[in-house]
N, CA, C and O atoms as a Maestro MAE file, in Angstrom:
{
 s_m_m2io_version
 :::
 2.0.0
}

f_m_ct {
 s_m_title
 :::
 protein
 m_atom[260] {
  # First column is atom index #
  i_m_mmod_type
  r_m_x_coord
  r_m_y_coord
  r_m_z_coord
  i_m_residue_number
  s_m_chain_name
  s_m_pdb_residue_name
  s_m_pdb_atom_name
  i_m_atomic_number
  :::
  1 25 92.887 91.678 97.094 1 A "UNK " " N  " 7
  2 3 94.477 91.781 97.607 1 A "UNK " " CA " 6
  3 2 94.483 93.169 98.437 1 A "UNK " " C  " 6
  4 15 94.855 93.141 99.611 1 A "UNK " " O  " 8
  5 25 94.118 94.252 97.902 2 A "UNK " " N  " 7
  6 3 94.365 95.596 98.557 2 A "UNK " " CA " 6
  7 2 93.988 95.411 99.966 2 A "UNK " " C  " 6
  8 15 94.798 95.720 100.840 2 A "UNK " " O  " 8
  9 25 93.040 95.021 100.213 3 A "UNK " " N  " 7
  10 3 92.141 95.001 101.700 3 A "UNK " " CA " 6
  11 2 93.195 93.951 102.471 3 A "UNK " " C  " 6
  12 15 93.441 94.243 103.642 3 A "UNK " " O  " 8
  13 25 93.698 93.020 102.046 4 A "UNK " " N  " 7
  14 3 94.359 91.840 102.608 4 A "UNK " " CA " 6
  15 2 95.749 92.652 103.083 4 A "UNK " " C  " 6
  16 15 96.210 92.520 104.217 4 A "UNK " " O  " 8
  17 25 96.263 93.384 102.206 5 A "UNK " " N  " 7
  18 3 97.528 93.980 102.612 5 A "UNK " " CA " 6
  19 2 97.443 95.205 103.559 5 A "UNK " " C  " 6
  20 15 98.317 95.445 104.392 5 A "UNK " " O  " 8
  21 25 96.366 95.944 103.386 6 A "UNK " " N  " 7
  22 3 96.057 96.792 104.647 6 A "UNK " " CA " 6
  23 2 95.829 96.127 105.954 6 A "UNK " " C  " 6
  24 15 96.399 96.564 106.953 6 A "UNK " " O  " 8
  25 25 95.117 95.209 106.012 7 A "UNK " " N  " 7
  26 3 94.934 94.270 106.876 7 A "UNK " " CA " 6
  27 2 95.980 93.751 107.635 7 A "UNK " " C  " 6
  28 15 95.899 93.762 108.863 7 A "UNK " " O  " 8
  29 25 97.124 93.216 106.956 8 A "UNK " " N  " 7
  30 3 98.278 92.681 107.291 8 A "UNK " " CA " 6
  31 2 99.140 93.927 107.800 8 A "UNK " " C  " 6
  32 15 100.106 93.589 108.484 8 A "UNK " " O  " 8
  33 25 98.991 95.217 107.615 9 A "UNK " " N  " 7
  34 3 99.739 96.218 108.208 9 A "UNK " " CA " 6
  35 2 101.037 96.331 107.280 9 A "UNK " " C  " 6
  36 15 102.036 96.881 107.745 9 A "UNK " " O  " 8
  37 25 101.043 95.827 105.989 10 A "UNK " " N  " 7
  38 3 102.166 95.948 105.002 10 A "UNK " " CA " 6
  39 2 102.157 97.031 104.258 10 A "UNK " " C  " 6
  40 15 103.148 97.206 103.548 10 A "UNK " " O  " 8
  41 25 101.106 97.991 104.216 11 A "UNK " " N  " 7
  42 3 101.093 99.485 103.619 11 A "UNK " " CA " 6
  43 2 101.278 100.517 104.495 11 A "UNK " " C  " 6
  44 15 100.725 100.754 105.569 11 A "UNK " " O  " 8
  45 25 102.399 101.284 103.703 12 A "UNK " " N  " 7
  46 3 102.614 102.502 104.519 12 A "UNK " " CA " 6
  47 2 102.048 103.615 103.796 12 A "UNK " " C  " 6
  48 15 101.858 104.629 104.467 12 A "UNK " " O  " 8
  49 25 101.683 103.654 102.359 13 A "UNK " " N  " 7
  50 3 101.340 104.952 101.842 13 A "UNK " " CA " 6
  51 2 100.266 104.386 100.840 13 A "UNK " " C  " 6
  52 15 100.291 103.280 100.300 13 A "UNK " " O  " 8
  53 25 99.415 105.270 100.720 14 A "UNK " " N  " 7
  54 3 98.045 105.175 99.736 14 A "UNK " " CA " 6
  55 2 98.329 106.169 98.702 14 A "UNK " " C  " 6
  56 15 98.877 107.238 98.971 14 A "UNK " " O  " 8
  57 25 97.945 105.813 97.455 15 A "UNK " " N  " 7
  58 3 97.765 106.834 96.321 15 A "UNK " " CA " 6
  59 2 96.515 106.465 95.774 15 A "UNK " " C  " 6
  60 15 96.397 105.322 95.334 15 A "UNK " " O  " 8
  61 25 95.407 107.382 95.724 16 A "UNK " " N  " 7
  62 3 94.386 106.948 95.011 16 A "UNK " " CA " 6
  63 2 93.766 108.149 94.127 16 A "UNK " " C  " 6
  64 15 93.766 109.273 94.631 16 A "UNK " " O  " 8
  65 25 93.277 107.975 92.926 17 A "UNK " " N  " 7
  66 3 92.730 108.744 92.128 17 A "UNK " " CA " 6
  67 2 91.161 108.947 91.847 17 A "UNK " " C  " 6
  68 15 90.496 107.939 91.608 17 A "UNK " " O  " 8
  69 25 90.673 109.937 91.861 18 A "UNK " " N  " 7
  70 3 89.289 110.054 91.712 18 A "UNK " " CA " 6
  71 2 89.079 110.782 90.210 18 A "UNK " " C  " 6
  72 15 89.654 111.838 89.944 18 A "UNK " " O  " 8
  73 25 88.380 110.244 89.461 19 A "UNK " " N  " 7
  74 3 88.092 110.701 88.047 19 A "UNK " " CA " 6
  75 2 86.610 111.505 88.066 19 A "UNK " " C  " 6
  76 15 85.747 111.129 88.859 19 A "UNK " " O  " 8
  77 25 86.393 112.491 87.264 20 A "UNK " " N  " 7
  78 3 85.151 113.101 87.304 20 A "UNK " " CA " 6
  79 2 84.065 112.308 86.618 20 A "UNK " " C  " 6
  80 15 83.381 112.855 85.753 20 A "UNK " " O  " 8
  81 25 83.885 111.148 86.929 21 A "UNK " " N  " 7
  82 3 82.798 110.219 86.360 21 A "UNK " " CA " 6
  83 2 82.039 109.526 87.519 21 A "UNK " " C  " 6
  84 15 82.550 109.128 88.565 21 A "UNK " " O  " 8
  85 25 80.924 109.458 87.214 22 A "UNK " " N  " 7
  86 3 80.196 108.605 88.314 22 A "UNK " " CA " 6
  87 2 79.744 107.055 87.636 22 A "UNK " " C  " 6
  88 15 79.119 106.845 86.596 22 A "UNK " " O  " 8
  89 25 80.203 106.249 88.447 23 A "UNK " " N  " 7
  90 3 79.700 104.735 88.041 23 A "UNK " " CA " 6
  91 2 79.275 104.210 89.418 23 A "UNK " " C  " 6
  92 15 79.466 104.906 90.415 23 A "UNK " " O  " 8
  93 25 78.726 103.051 89.496 24 A "UNK " " N  " 7
  94 3 78.178 102.277 90.767 24 A "UNK " " CA " 6
  95 2 77.075 101.302 90.406 24 A "UNK " " C  " 6
  96 15 76.660 100.885 89.325 24 A "UNK " " O  " 8
  97 25 76.762 101.093 91.576 25 A "UNK " " N  " 7
  98 3 75.677 99.985 91.552 25 A "UNK " " CA " 6
  99 2 75.962 98.931 92.542 25 A "UNK " " C  " 6
  100 15 77.067 98.864 93.080 25 A "UNK " " O  " 8
  101 25 75.038 98.130 92.793 26 A "UNK " " N  " 7
  102 3 75.475 96.887 93.650 26 A "UNK " " CA " 6
  103 2 76.309 96.044 93.273 26 A "UNK " " C  " 6
  104 15 76.866 95.281 94.062 26 A "UNK " " O  " 8
  105 25 76.567 96.056 91.740 27 A "UNK " " N  " 7
  106 3 77.368 95.065 91.168 27 A "UNK " " CA " 6
  107 2 78.795 95.811 90.698 27 A "UNK " " C  " 6
  108 15 79.590 95.220 89.969 27 A "UNK " " O  " 8
  109 25 79.000 96.967 91.117 28 A "UNK " " N  " 7
  110 3 80.208 97.758 90.735 28 A "UNK " " CA " 6
  111 2 81.529 97.135 91.511 28 A "UNK " " C  " 6
  112 15 81.481 96.777 92.688 28 A "UNK " " O  " 8
  113 25 82.463 97.073 90.862 29 A "UNK " " N  " 7
  114 3 83.693 96.670 91.617 29 A "UNK " " CA " 6
  115 2 84.016 98.032 92.565 29 A "UNK " " C  " 6
  116 15 83.761 99.201 92.274 29 A "UNK " " O  " 8
  117 25 84.542 97.605 93.572 30 A "UNK " " N  " 7
  118 3 85.393 98.640 94.575 30 A "UNK " " CA " 6
  119 2 86.703 98.594 94.495 30 A "UNK " " C  " 6
  120 15 87.197 97.470 94.401 30 A "UNK " " O  " 8
  121 25 87.625 99.795 94.512 31 A "UNK " " N  " 7
  122 3 88.882 99.807 94.516 31 A "UNK " " CA " 6
  123 2 89.629 98.992 95.781 31 A "UNK " " C  " 6
  124 15 90.816 98.672 95.721 31 A "UNK " " O  " 8
  125 25 88.943 98.762 96.699 32 A "UNK " " N  " 7
  126 3 89.451 97.754 97.838 32 A "UNK " " CA " 6
  127 2 88.344 96.772 98.143 32 A "UNK " " C  " 6
  128 15 87.333 97.036 98.793 32 A "UNK " " O  " 8
  129 25 88.663 95.567 97.579 33 A "UNK " " N  " 7
  130 3 87.964 94.543 97.666 33 A "UNK " " CA " 6
  131 2 88.086 93.733 99.225 33 A "UNK " " C  " 6
  132 15 88.648 94.230 100.201 33 A "UNK " " O  " 8
  133 25 87.583 92.709 99.203 34 A "UNK " " N  " 7
  134 3 88.034 91.993 100.486 34 A "UNK " " CA " 6
  135 2 86.690 92.103 101.439 34 A "UNK " " C  " 6
  136 15 85.648 92.628 101.044 34 A "UNK " " O  " 8
  137 25 86.851 91.579 102.642 35 A "UNK " " N  " 7
  138 3 85.834 91.820 103.626 35 A "UNK " " CA " 6
  139 2 85.423 93.229 103.812 35 A "UNK " " C  " 6
  140 15 84.229 93.507 103.702 35 A "UNK " " O  " 8
  141 25 86.261 94.111 104.071 36 A "UNK " " N  " 7
  142 3 86.254 95.625 104.365 36 A "UNK " " CA " 6
  143 2 85.974 95.717 105.753 36 A "UNK " " C  " 6
  144 15 86.077 94.824 106.594 36 A "UNK " " O  " 8
  145 25 85.580 96.982 105.913 37 A "UNK " " N  " 7
  146 3 85.343 97.582 107.281 37 A "UNK " " CA " 6
  147 2 83.858 98.049 107.341 37 A "UNK " " C  " 6
  148 15 83.425 98.855 106.517 37 A "UNK " " O  " 8
  149 25 83.047 97.496 108.387 38 A "UNK " " N  " 7
  150 3 81.685 97.745 108.588 38 A "UNK " " CA " 6
  151 2 81.502 99.132 109.067 38 A "UNK " " C  " 6
  152 15 80.685 99.893 108.547 38 A "UNK " " O  " 8
  153 25 82.326 99.489 110.143 39 A "UNK " " N  " 7
  154 3 82.003 100.738 110.941 39 A "UNK " " CA " 6
  155 2 82.995 101.856 110.651 39 A "UNK " " C  " 6
  156 15 84.213 101.690 110.716 39 A "UNK " " O  " 8
  157 25 82.394 103.023 110.321 40 A "UNK " " N  " 7
  158 3 83.117 104.212 110.220 40 A "UNK " " CA " 6
  159 2 84.342 104.474 111.256 40 A "UNK " " C  " 6
  160 15 85.407 104.967 110.884 40 A "UNK " " O  " 8
  161 25 84.104 104.134 112.448 41 A "UNK " " N  " 7
  162 3 84.927 104.430 113.654 41 A "UNK " " CA " 6
  163 2 85.938 103.284 113.414 41 A "UNK " " C  " 6
  164 15 86.924 103.384 114.145 41 A "UNK " " O  " 8
  165 25 85.948 102.367 112.693 42 A "UNK " " N  " 7
  166 3 87.210 101.371 112.629 42 A "UNK " " CA " 6
  167 2 87.905 101.685 111.301 42 A "UNK " " C  " 6
  168 15 88.828 100.976 110.902 42 A "UNK " " O  " 8
  169 25 87.445 102.793 110.585 43 A "UNK " " N  " 7
  170 3 88.241 103.088 109.186 43 A "UNK " " CA " 6
  171 2 89.723 103.342 109.278 43 A "UNK " " C  " 6
  172 15 90.076 103.903 110.316 43 A "UNK " " O  " 8
  173 25 90.622 103.058 108.441 44 A "UNK " " N  " 7
  174 3 91.949 103.315 108.348 44 A "UNK " " CA " 6
  175 2 92.079 104.757 107.924 44 A "UNK " " C  " 6
  176 15 91.591 105.129 106.857 44 A "UNK " " O  " 8
  177 25 92.743 105.607 108.754 45 A "UNK " " N  " 7
  178 3 92.725 107.022 108.495 45 A "UNK " " CA " 6
  179 2 94.380 107.185 107.947 45 A "UNK " " C  " 6
  180 15 95.403 106.578 108.262 45 A "UNK " " O  " 8
  181 25 94.139 108.190 107.076 46 A "UNK " " N  " 7
  182 3 95.578 108.584 106.188 46 A "UNK " " CA " 6
  183 2 95.973 109.997 106.841 46 A "UNK " " C  " 6
  184 15 95.187 110.878 107.188 46 A "UNK " " O  " 8
  185 25 97.229 110.006 106.919 47 A "UNK " " N  " 7
  186 3 97.871 111.304 107.482 47 A "UNK " " CA " 6
  187 2 98.767 111.953 106.612 47 A "UNK " " C  " 6
  188 15 99.127 111.325 105.616 47 A "UNK " " O  " 8
  189 25 99.225 113.170 106.810 48 A "UNK " " N  " 7
  190 3 100.212 114.097 105.965 48 A "UNK " " CA " 6
  191 2 99.646 113.920 104.506 48 A "UNK " " C  " 6
  192 15 100.351 113.514 103.582 48 A "UNK " " O  " 8
  193 25 98.314 114.255 104.370 49 A "UNK " " N  " 7
  194 3 97.610 114.213 103.116 49 A "UNK " " CA " 6
  195 2 98.215 115.226 101.975 49 A "UNK " " C  " 6
  196 15 98.447 116.403 102.248 49 A "UNK " " O  " 8
  197 25 98.445 114.682 100.708 50 A "UNK " " N  " 7
  198 3 98.676 115.680 99.468 50 A "UNK " " CA " 6
  199 2 97.440 115.547 98.647 50 A "UNK " " C  " 6
  200 15 97.080 114.385 98.457 50 A "UNK " " O  " 8
  201 25 96.749 116.446 98.147 51 A "UNK " " N  " 7
  202 3 95.819 116.456 97.340 51 A "UNK " " CA " 6
  203 2 96.111 117.260 96.289 51 A "UNK " " C  " 6
  204 15 96.309 118.441 96.575 51 A "UNK " " O  " 8
  205 25 96.217 116.838 94.778 52 A "UNK " " N  " 7
  206 3 96.704 117.306 93.822 52 A "UNK " " CA " 6
  207 2 95.902 117.051 92.676 52 A "UNK " " C  " 6
  208 15 95.507 115.900 92.491 52 A "UNK " " O  " 8
  209 25 95.501 118.275 91.603 53 A "UNK " " N  " 7
  210 3 94.867 117.736 90.501 53 A "UNK " " CA " 6
  211 2 95.835 117.373 89.519 53 A "UNK " " C  " 6
  212 15 96.851 118.051 89.362 53 A "UNK " " O  " 8
  213 25 95.571 116.254 88.784 54 A "UNK " " N  " 7
  214 3 96.491 115.716 87.861 54 A "UNK " " CA " 6
  215 2 95.466 115.541 86.665 54 A "UNK " " C  " 6
  216 15 94.563 114.705 86.700 54 A "UNK " " O  " 8
  217 25 95.703 116.462 85.530 55 A "UNK " " N  " 7
  218 3 94.823 116.383 84.479 55 A "UNK " " CA " 6
  219 2 93.350 116.672 84.839 55 A "UNK " " C  " 6
  220 15 93.114 117.764 85.356 55 A "UNK " " O  " 8
  221 25 92.401 115.870 84.635 56 A "UNK " " N  " 7
  222 3 91.044 116.048 84.982 56 A "UNK " " CA " 6
  223 2 90.685 115.378 86.400 56 A "UNK " " C  " 6
  224 15 89.671 115.614 87.055 56 A "UNK " " O  " 8
  225 25 91.700 114.515 86.730 57 A "UNK " " N  " 7
  226 3 91.695 113.694 88.179 57 A "UNK " " CA " 6
  227 2 91.936 114.465 88.959 57 A "UNK " " C  " 6
  228 15 92.433 115.570 88.741 57 A "UNK " " O  " 8
  229 25 91.545 113.901 90.260 58 A "UNK " " N  " 7
  230 3 92.110 114.331 91.512 58 A "UNK " " CA " 6
  231 2 93.065 113.257 92.175 58 A "UNK " " C  " 6
  232 15 92.583 112.125 92.200 58 A "UNK " " O  " 8
  233 25 94.272 113.394 92.690 59 A "UNK " " N  " 7
  234 3 95.188 112.492 93.169 59 A "UNK " " CA " 6
  235 2 95.009 112.649 94.933 59 A "UNK " " C  " 6
  236 15 95.171 113.763 95.431 59 A "UNK " " O  " 8
  237 25 94.728 111.672 95.652 60 A "UNK " " N  " 7
  238 3 94.841 111.991 97.005 60 A "UNK " " CA " 6
  239 2 95.794 110.965 97.613 60 A "UNK " " C  " 6
  240 15 95.487 109.773 97.595 60 A "UNK " " O  " 8
  241 25 96.997 111.409 98.180 61 A "UNK " " N  " 7
  242 3 98.003 110.619 98.831 61 A "UNK " " CA " 6
  243 2 98.188 110.760 100.171 61 A "UNK " " C  " 6
  244 15 98.171 111.858 100.727 61 A "UNK " " O  " 8
  245 25 98.396 109.541 100.826 62 A "UNK " " N  " 7
  246 3 98.542 109.851 102.443 62 A "UNK " " CA " 6
  247 2 99.185 108.548 102.925 62 A "UNK " " C  " 6
  248 15 99.246 107.535 102.228 62 A "UNK " " O  " 8
  249 25 99.694 108.660 104.261 63 A "UNK " " N  " 7
  250 3 100.368 107.610 105.075 63 A "UNK " " CA " 6
  251 2 99.508 107.042 106.141 63 A "UNK " " C  " 6
  252 15 98.620 107.684 106.701 63 A "UNK " " O  " 8
  253 25 99.803 105.849 106.387 64 A "UNK " " N  " 7
  254 3 98.954 105.211 107.288 64 A "UNK " " CA " 6
  255 2 99.923 105.231 108.521 64 A "UNK " " C  " 6
  256 15 101.039 104.710 108.520 64 A "UNK " " O  " 8
  257 25 99.272 105.997 109.724 65 A "UNK " " N  " 7
  258 3 100.236 106.040 110.925 65 A "UNK " " CA " 6
  259 2 101.251 106.816 110.602 65 A "UNK " " C  " 6
  260 15 102.162 107.009 111.407 65 A "UNK " " O  " 8
  :::
 }
 m_bond[259] {
  # First column is bond index #
  i_m_from
  i_m_to
  i_m_order
  :::
  1 1 2 1
  2 2 3 1
  3 3 4 2
  4 3 5 1
  5 5 6 1
  6 6 7 1
  7 7 8 2
  8 7 9 1
  9 9 10 1
  10 10 11 1
  11 11 12 2
  12 11 13 1
  13 13 14 1
  14 14 15 1
  15 15 16 2
  16 15 17 1
  17 17 18 1
  18 18 19 1
  19 19 20 2
  20 19 21 1
  21 21 22 1
  22 22 23 1
  23 23 24 2
  24 23 25 1
  25 25 26 1
  26 26 27 1
  27 27 28 2
  28 27 29 1
  29 29 30 1
  30 30 31 1
  31 31 32 2
  32 31 33 1
  33 33 34 1
  34 34 35 1
  35 35 36 2
  36 35 37 1
  37 37 38 1
  38 38 39 1
  39 39 40 2
  40 39 41 1
  41 41 42 1
  42 42 43 1
  43 43 44 2
  44 43 45 1
  45 45 46 1
  46 46 47 1
  47 47 48 2
  48 47 49 1
  49 49 50 1
  50 50 51 1
  51 51 52 2
  52 51 53 1
  53 53 54 1
  54 54 55 1
  55 55 56 2
  56 55 57 1
  57 57 58 1
  58 58 59 1
  59 59 60 2
  60 59 61 1
  61 61 62 1
  62 62 63 1
  63 63 64 2
  64 63 65 1
  65 65 66 1
  66 66 67 1
  67 67 68 2
  68 67 69 1
  69 69 70 1
  70 70 71 1
  71 71 72 2
  72 71 73 1
  73 73 74 1
  74 74 75 1
  75 75 76 2
  76 75 77 1
  77 77 78 1
  78 78 79 1
  79 79 80 2
  80 79 81 1
  81 81 82 1
  82 82 83 1
  83 83 84 2
  84 83 85 1
  85 85 86 1
  86 86 87 1
  87 87 88 2
  88 87 89 1
  89 89 90 1
  90 90 91 1
  91 91 92 2
  92 91 93 1
  93 93 94 1
  94 94 95 1
  95 95 96 2
  96 95 97 1
  97 97 98 1
  98 98 99 1
  99 99 100 2
  100 99 101 1
  101 101 102 1
  102 102 103 1
  103 103 104 2
  104 103 105 1
  105 105 106 1
  106 106 107 1
  107 107 108 2
  108 107 109 1
  109 109 110 1
  110 110 111 1
  111 111 112 2
  112 111 113 1
  113 113 114 1
  114 114 115 1
  115 115 116 2
  116 115 117 1
  117 117 118 1
  118 118 119 1
  119 119 120 2
  120 119 121 1
  121 121 122 1
  122 122 123 1
  123 123 124 2
  124 123 125 1
  125 125 126 1
  126 126 127 1
  127 127 128 2
  128 127 129 1
  129 129 130 1
  130 130 131 1
  131 131 132 2
  132 131 133 1
  133 133 134 1
  134 134 135 1
  135 135 136 2
  136 135 137 1
  137 137 138 1
  138 138 139 1
  139 139 140 2
  140 139 141 1
  141 141 142 1
  142 142 143 1
  143 143 144 2
  144 143 145 1
  145 145 146 1
  146 146 147 1
  147 147 148 2
  148 147 149 1
  149 149 150 1
  150 150 151 1
  151 151 152 2
  152 151 153 1
  153 153 154 1
  154 154 155 1
  155 155 156 2
  156 155 157 1
  157 157 158 1
  158 158 159 1
  159 159 160 2
  160 159 161 1
  161 161 162 1
  162 162 163 1
  163 163 164 2
  164 163 165 1
  165 165 166 1
  166 166 167 1
  167 167 168 2
  168 167 169 1
  169 169 170 1
  170 170 171 1
  171 171 172 2
  172 171 173 1
  173 173 174 1
  174 174 175 1
  175 175 176 2
  176 175 177 1
  177 177 178 1
  178 178 179 1
  179 179 180 2
  180 179 181 1
  181 181 182 1
  182 182 183 1
  183 183 184 2
  184 183 185 1
  185 185 186 1
  186 186 187 1
  187 187 188 2
  188 187 189 1
  189 189 190 1
  190 190 191 1
  191 191 192 2
  192 191 193 1
  193 193 194 1
  194 194 195 1
  195 195 196 2
  196 195 197 1
  197 197 198 1
  198 198 199 1
  199 199 200 2
  200 199 201 1
  201 201 202 1
  202 202 203 1
  203 203 204 2
  204 203 205 1
  205 205 206 1
  206 206 207 1
  207 207 208 2
  208 207 209 1
  209 209 210 1
  210 210 211 1
  211 211 212 2
  212 211 213 1
  213 213 214 1
  214 214 215 1
  215 215 216 2
  216 215 217 1
  217 217 218 1
  218 218 219 1
  219 219 220 2
  220 219 221 1
  221 221 222 1
  222 222 223 1
  223 223 224 2
  224 223 225 1
  225 225 226 1
  226 226 227 1
  227 227 228 2
  228 227 229 1
  229 229 230 1
  230 230 231 1
  231 231 232 2
  232 231 233 1
  233 233 234 1
  234 234 235 1
  235 235 236 2
  236 235 237 1
  237 237 238 1
  238 238 239 1
  239 239 240 2
  240 239 241 1
  241 241 242 1
  242 242 243 1
  243 243 244 2
  244 243 245 1
  245 245 246 1
  246 246 247 1
  247 247 248 2
  248 247 249 1
  249 249 250 1
  250 250 251 1
  251 251 252 2
  252 251 253 1
  253 253 254 1
  254 254 255 1
  255 255 256 2
  256 255 257 1
  257 257 258 1
  258 258 259 1
  259 259 260 2
  :::
 }
}
């Protein structure tokens, strides 16, 4: 659903958290599901970034366009 909302252009602000833990693998869930973006040049860029430590996590907040 997150990718669909981004694709429809109804998202203005993104807040994401990064935990100091490593998980992954081909079966791991992504925070943004859906079809996705194949090429880096087509990526959605965030502006007016705020990066802040929240406990042991890192919060990244930004705005689309």
